[in-house]
Legacy VTK file of the C-alpha trace (Angstrom):
# vtk DataFile Version 3.0
C-alpha trace
ASCII
DATASET POLYDATA
POINTS 110 float
63.063 9.195 -119.776
59.464 10.098 -118.943
59.188 8.373 -115.732
57.492 5.122 -116.768
58.109 2.037 -114.890
58.027 -1.515 -116.374
60.046 -4.909 -115.970
62.186 -7.028 -118.267
63.447 -10.556 -118.573
66.925 -10.035 -119.475
68.787 -7.224 -117.696
70.195 -4.066 -118.932
71.467 -0.994 -118.296
67.713 0.578 -117.436
67.003 -2.413 -114.989
70.210 -1.947 -112.687
68.627 -0.538 -109.459
69.972 0.943 -106.408
68.437 -0.175 -103.061
69.615 2.334 -100.433
68.570 1.997 -96.573
66.924 5.340 -95.374
66.399 3.950 -91.972
65.791 0.276 -90.519
63.508 -1.595 -92.568
62.775 1.569 -95.272
64.445 1.658 -98.239
64.503 3.840 -101.496
65.203 2.671 -105.145
66.884 4.194 -107.671
67.282 3.528 -111.241
71.322 3.581 -111.867
71.528 4.748 -115.496
67.942 6.872 -115.381
68.765 8.690 -112.143
65.350 8.428 -111.095
63.718 7.299 -108.088
60.967 4.740 -107.801
57.775 6.211 -106.168
54.231 5.209 -105.711
51.593 7.734 -106.081
48.263 8.159 -103.837
46.894 5.997 -106.632
49.240 2.860 -106.277
50.564 3.740 -109.355
54.346 3.880 -109.019
56.714 5.898 -111.426
60.719 7.426 -111.779
60.600 10.799 -110.324
63.637 13.056 -110.593
63.485 14.289 -107.033
63.442 11.829 -103.651
60.370 12.345 -101.384
58.168 10.536 -99.146
56.505 8.793 -101.804
59.791 7.393 -103.046
60.154 5.452 -99.179
59.358 1.556 -98.966
59.061 -0.858 -96.283
61.240 -3.872 -97.420
59.608 -6.914 -96.248
61.263 -10.270 -96.301
58.434 -12.986 -96.924
58.941 -16.398 -95.752
59.467 -17.629 -99.361
63.145 -15.786 -99.772
61.553 -13.044 -101.683
61.211 -9.457 -100.989
57.970 -7.218 -101.056
57.921 -3.536 -101.389
55.207 -1.518 -99.946
54.953 2.252 -100.246
55.353 3.939 -97.112
53.009 6.772 -97.566
50.250 4.267 -99.075
50.702 0.970 -97.896
50.405 -0.511 -101.834
53.095 -2.962 -102.733
55.356 -2.498 -105.729
54.147 -5.459 -108.231
54.681 -6.320 -111.964
52.940 -8.851 -114.232
54.940 -11.912 -115.404
54.845 -9.758 -118.934
56.676 -6.569 -116.953
54.266 -4.285 -117.213
53.177 -2.209 -113.973
50.285 -3.289 -111.639
48.205 -0.999 -109.700
49.566 -1.194 -105.678
46.177 -0.926 -104.238
44.677 -3.899 -106.548
47.003 -6.308 -105.335
48.559 -7.905 -101.830
51.726 -8.767 -100.464
50.935 -13.104 -101.406
50.220 -12.667 -104.514
53.251 -13.938 -106.906
53.363 -10.426 -108.665
54.523 -8.386 -105.567
57.589 -10.744 -104.451
60.553 -9.957 -106.359
64.805 -11.379 -105.844
67.659 -9.559 -106.028
69.580 -8.998 -109.403
73.133 -9.992 -109.638
74.691 -6.534 -111.087
75.555 -6.230 -114.929
79.330 -7.391 -115.367
81.426 -4.742 -116.729
LINES 1 111
110 0 1 2 3 4 5 6 7 8 9 10 11 12 13 14 15 16 17 18 19 20 21 22 23 24 25 26 27 28 29 30 31 32 33 34 35 36 37 38 39 40 41 42 43 44 45 46 47 48 49 50 51 52 53 54 55 56 57 58 59 60 61 62 63 64 65 66 67 68 69 70 71 72 73 74 75 76 77 78 79 80 81 82 83 84 85 86 87 88 89 90 91 92 93 94 95 96 97 98 99 100 101 102 103 104 105 106 107 108 109
């Protein structure tokens, strides 16, 4: 695992994420299988990191359309994925663009 981030259309063991509260409105996100934290660097690029830091803190917003958006506490940029699952640079997208809207997924059944 090199810390790359991408989206998928079908669940897998690597798509299972643990979202945990750090403080009110602020969450961390960790890949269950990869054991990497989702972080955003100063250029707005999301990456998986082994160590949790301030770059791994996200504000979780519940939008009026019932989707969640996640903005980096350190940069203010939003997490975003294209329809093909490719990472979009956070500094090139805004909270009202569909690529920043996420729905919770059901856990994989065992």
